[in-house]
C-alpha positions as CSV (number, residue, x, y, z in Angstrom):
1,M,0.0,0.0,0.0
2,A,1.1,3.6,-0.6
3,K,2.7,5.3,2.3
4,K,0.4,7.8,4.2
5,A,1.5,11.0,5.8
6,L,0.4,14.3,7.5
7,L,1.0,17.6,5.7
8,I,1.2,20.3,8.1
9,S,1.0,24.0,7.0
10,P,2.0,26.4,9.7
11,E,0.8,29.4,7.6
12,L,-2.8,28.0,7.8
13,C,-2.7,27.4,11.5
14,I,-4.7,29.8,13.7
15,G,-3.3,28.4,17.0
16,C,-6.7,27.1,18.1
17,R,-5.0,24.0,19.4
18,G,-8.0,21.8,18.6
19,C,-5.5,19.2,17.4
20,Q,-4.1,19.1,20.9
21,V,-7.5,18.7,22.5
22,A,-8.5,15.9,19.9
23,C,-5.4,14.0,20.4
24,K,-5.8,14.0,24.2
25,S,-9.5,13.0,23.8
26,W,-9.0,10.0,21.4
27,N,-6.0,8.7,23.4
28,Q,-7.6,9.3,26.8
29,L,-4.7,11.3,28.0
30,P,-5.1,13.0,31.5
31,A,-4.3,16.7,31.8
32,D,-0.9,18.1,32.9
33,M,-0.8,20.5,35.7
34,T,0.9,23.7,34.2
35,K,1.4,27.3,35.2
36,N,1.5,30.7,33.4
37,N,5.0,31.2,32.1
38,G,4.5,34.5,30.3
39,T,3.4,33.1,26.9
40,Y,0.2,32.0,25.3
41,E,1.9,28.6,24.6
42,N,0.7,25.9,26.8
43,P,1.8,23.2,27.7
44,P,5.4,24.3,27.3
45,D,6.6,21.0,26.0
46,L,5.6,17.4,25.0
47,T,4.9,15.2,27.8
48,P,3.8,11.4,28.2
49,N,0.2,12.9,28.4
50,N,0.7,15.2,25.4
51,Y,1.6,13.8,22.0
52,N,1.2,16.9,20.0
53,K,1.5,20.5,20.9
54,I,1.6,23.8,19.0
55,R,4.5,26.1,19.4
56,F,3.8,29.8,19.4
57,I,6.6,31.5,17.6
58,E,6.7,35.4,17.6
59,I,9.0,36.9,15.1
60,P,9.6,40.4,13.7
61,S,7.9,41.3,10.4
62,E,8.4,44.1,7.9
63,K,4.7,44.2,7.1
64,D,3.2,43.7,10.5
65,P,4.3,44.6,14.0
66,T,4.5,41.0,14.9
67,R,4.3,37.7,12.9
68,W,2.9,34.7,14.7
69,L,3.8,31.1,13.5
70,F,1.9,28.2,15.0
71,V,4.0,25.1,14.6
72,S,3.1,21.5,15.5
73,Q,5.6,19.5,17.7
74,R,5.1,15.8,17.3
75,C,6.6,12.5,16.2
76,M,7.9,12.8,12.7
77,H,7.4,9.1,11.8
78,C,10.8,8.9,9.9
79,E,11.4,6.3,7.4
80,D,14.9,6.0,8.5
81,A,14.0,6.0,12.2
82,G,16.6,6.2,14.8
83,C,14.4,5.2,17.6
84,M,13.6,1.9,15.8
85,K,17.3,1.4,15.0
86,I,18.4,1.6,18.7
87,C,15.5,-0.1,20.5
88,P,16.8,-3.4,21.7
89,T,13.2,-4.9,22.1
90,P,11.6,-6.3,19.0
91,G,8.0,-5.0,18.6
92,A,8.2,-2.2,21.1
93,L,8.3,0.1,18.2
94,Y,7.0,-1.0,14.9
95,R,5.9,0.2,11.5
96,T,2.3,0.3,10.5
97,K,1.1,-0.5,7.1
98,D,0.6,3.3,6.4
99,G,4.4,3.8,7.3
100,A,3.9,5.3,10.8
101,V,6.1,4.4,13.7
102,A,3.8,3.1,16.4
103,T,4.4,1.8,19.9
104,N,3.5,-1.3,21.9
105,K,3.9,-0.4,25.6
106,D,3.6,-4.1,26.7
107,K,6.9,-4.7,25.0
108,C,8.8,-1.5,26.0
109,I,11.4,-2.3,28.7
110,G,12.0,1.4,29.6
111,C,15.6,1.6,28.6
112,H,15.3,5.2,27.2
113,L,17.5,4.4,24.4
114,C,15.1,5.9,21.9
115,L,15.6,9.3,23.5
116,A,19.2,9.2,22.0
117,G,18.0,7.9,18.7
118,C,15.6,10.6,18.0
119,P,16.8,13.8,16.3
120,F,13.7,15.7,17.0
121,N,13.6,15.1,20.8
122,V,10.2,13.6,20.7
123,P,10.0,10.3,23.0
124,R,8.7,10.8,26.6
125,Y,8.4,8.4,29.4
126,G,5.4,8.3,31.9
127,K,5.3,7.3,35.5
128,D,4.8,3.7,34.3
129,G,8.3,3.7,32.7
130,K,7.0,3.2,29.2
131,L,7.6,5.1,26.0
132,A,4.7,7.6,25.1
133,K,4.4,9.4,21.7
134,C,2.3,10.1,18.6
135,T,1.4,6.9,16.8
136,Q,-0.3,8.9,13.8
137,C,-3.5,7.3,15.5
138,A,-2.7,3.8,14.3
139,D,-5.8,2.5,15.9
140,R,-7.9,4.8,13.8
141,T,-6.1,4.6,10.4
142,E,-6.1,0.8,10.5
143,N,-9.9,1.0,10.7
144,G,-10.1,3.5,7.7
145,L,-10.3,6.7,9.8
146,I,-7.9,9.7,9.6
147,P,-5.8,10.8,12.7
148,S,-7.7,12.8,15.1
149,C,-5.7,15.9,14.9
150,A,-6.4,16.1,11.1
151,K,-10.0,15.3,11.6
152,T,-10.6,18.2,13.9
153,C,-8.4,21.0,12.3
154,P,-10.8,23.7,11.1
155,T,-8.5,25.3,8.6
156,G,-6.7,22.5,6.8
157,A,-3.5,23.2,8.4
158,I,-3.1,19.4,9.1
159,I,-4.3,16.9,6.4
160,F,-3.7,13.3,6.1
161,G,-3.6,11.2,2.9
162,D,-1.4,9.5,0.3
163,R,2.1,10.8,0.8
164,E,3.1,11.4,-2.8
165,A,-0.3,13.1,-3.4
166,L,0.5,15.4,-0.4
167,I,3.9,16.3,-1.7
168,A,2.6,17.0,-5.2
169,K,0.0,19.5,-3.5
170,A,2.6,21.2,-1.5
171,K,4.7,21.7,-4.5
172,K,1.9,23.2,-6.5
173,A,1.0,25.5,-3.8
174,G,4.5,27.0,-4.2
175,Y,5.9,26.5,-0.7
176,A,9.6,27.5,-0.4
177,K,10.6,24.4,1.6
178,L,8.7,21.0,1.9
179,Y,10.4,19.8,5.1
180,G,10.7,16.0,5.3
181,E,10.4,15.1,1.6
182,V,13.7,13.4,1.8
183,D,15.0,13.9,5.3
184,L,15.8,10.7,7.1
185,G,14.5,8.7,4.3
186,G,11.2,10.6,4.0
187,L,9.2,11.8,7.0
188,G,5.6,10.8,7.8
189,A,5.0,14.4,9.0
190,L,5.7,16.8,6.2
191,F,5.8,20.5,6.9
192,A,5.2,23.2,4.3
193,F,7.4,26.1,5.0
194,K,7.6,29.5,3.5
195,D,11.0,30.2,5.1
196,A,14.0,28.3,6.3
197,P,13.2,25.5,8.7
198,K,15.1,27.2,11.6
199,V,12.5,30.0,11.6
200,Y,10.0,27.4,12.6
201,G,12.2,25.7,15.1
202,Y,13.4,22.9,13.0
203,E,17.0,21.8,12.1
204,E,18.0,21.8,8.5
205,N,19.1,18.3,7.4
206,P,18.4,16.3,10.5
207,K,20.7,13.4,11.2
208,I,20.6,10.3,13.5
209,S,23.5,10.2,16.1
210,E,26.7,8.3,15.1
211,M,26.3,6.2,18.2
212,V,22.8,5.1,17.0
213,V,24.3,4.0,13.7
214,F,27.2,2.3,15.5
215,W,24.7,0.5,17.7
216,H,22.6,-0.6,14.7
217,K,25.4,-1.9,12.6
218,I,27.8,-3.3,15.1
219,L,26.4,-3.8,18.5
220,K,22.8,-4.7,18.1
221,P,23.6,-8.0,16.4
222,L,25.2,-9.1,19.6
223,S,21.8,-8.9,21.3
224,Y,21.2,-12.2,19.7
225,I,24.1,-14.0,21.3
226,G,23.3,-13.5,24.9
227,I,25.7,-11.8,27.4
228,G,27.5,-10.0,24.5
229,G,24.0,-8.3,23.8
230,I,23.7,-7.3,27.5
231,A,27.1,-5.7,27.5
232,A,26.5,-4.0,24.3
233,A,23.2,-2.5,25.5
234,A,24.8,-1.4,28.7
235,L,27.5,0.3,26.8
236,V,25.1,2.3,24.5
237,H,22.8,3.2,27.5
238,Y,25.9,4.6,29.4
239,A,27.0,6.6,26.4
240,T,23.7,8.0,25.4
241,V,21.5,8.2,28.5
242,G,24.2,8.2,31.2
243,P,24.6,6.6,34.6
244,H,21.7,6.5,37.2
245,K,22.6,9.1,39.8
246,V,21.2,8.0,43.3
247,E,19.3,10.9,44.8
248,E,18.7,11.4,48.6
249,G,15.5,9.4,49.4
250,D,15.8,6.9,46.5
251,D,16.2,4.1,48.9
252,H,12.7,5.0,50.4
253,E,10.8,4.9,47.1
């Protein structure tokens, strides 16, 4: 089947954050306690209970006193996914038939290695010690429905469909940069930008950490031969996540 994707156009977004609410509603995610930090943006970052958020970016403009950009922050569903490469547990992260990177919490061992594998700083871990992130609503798409964020967007800033058709649509609209067309093998979340990616808070030409590549090509195969795999995983975990630091009171928890 043809790979599906989301096409996100920040210039069409009005900052209503309906996509955030729809995502929470469909995934039955609880609210996070936040506080006023001097911006309209809320919550301040992705959390285990918030798979999608809208960044509020205020930049100077020649035409207007202020130019607002509302930019979605979410899993990018990379074709060349660093999180999948470094994950030591088969099936904890898997590819859906539409090309999205989905999660199986029952198989996640809470190693946090996917944090080092993601160049977009997306994975989060909840109190249960399990990975939590956008799955592109795999449970909806596999039943013929579109992701909840695209379903609820009132302006067409988020649309879902055949990836190649979305690429053609964005190019026809004349956007200066189609972010994700070829990046990391092709992203499942495409962004139609009028300016350079850095204006929207995204890195030009994102790359997977060399440590992840080393793990995938050299160390990960050792996981199939017993203790060598344990030693390899420990080495990568130490290099990417770091040692566990015992805090006062840890022995009481």
